[in-house]
N, C-alpha and C positions, 0 to 999 in steps of 0.2 A: 860797609855796614855802618860806619860812623857818619856817613852822609844822610842816613835815613831820618834821624831826628830833625835836622834843619829842613829837610825836604817836606816832611809831614807838617811841621809847624808853618812853613811858608804856604803850603797848599791850604791848610786850615785857615790861615789868616786871609788868604784870597777869597775863600768861600764865605767866611764871615763878613768881610768887607762888601762883597757883591750882594750878599743876602740883605745886609742893612740898606744898601742902595736900592734894591728892589722893593724892600719893605716901605721905604719912604717915597718911592716913585713907582707906583704899581701900574706899569704899562706892559702890554703884551709884547710889543716889539723890543723893548729893553730887556724883558725876560728872555726872549729868544737869543739876543746877543750875549747876555750873561751866561745862559746855558751853553752856548757855543764856546765861550771863553773858558768856562770850567771844564768842559769836555776836552778842549785842546790841552789845557794844563794837566788834566788827568792822564791823557794819552802820553804827554811828554814825561810824566812822572812814572808811568808803568812801562813805557816802551823799552828802556834799558834793561828792565827785569827779564825780558824775554831772551836776552843774550844774543850773541853772534854765532 
């Protein structure tokens, strides 16, 4: 449970950074890559919660 705060902060920092990047470079292909990146990070974040 103590891992949760750094994980959430890291995920939020990633989303904010990629959001700023997409804001300054508004391209559809870049948006698709960033969406895939956030999706994979979210999957990695929530996958251990499902347990073994």
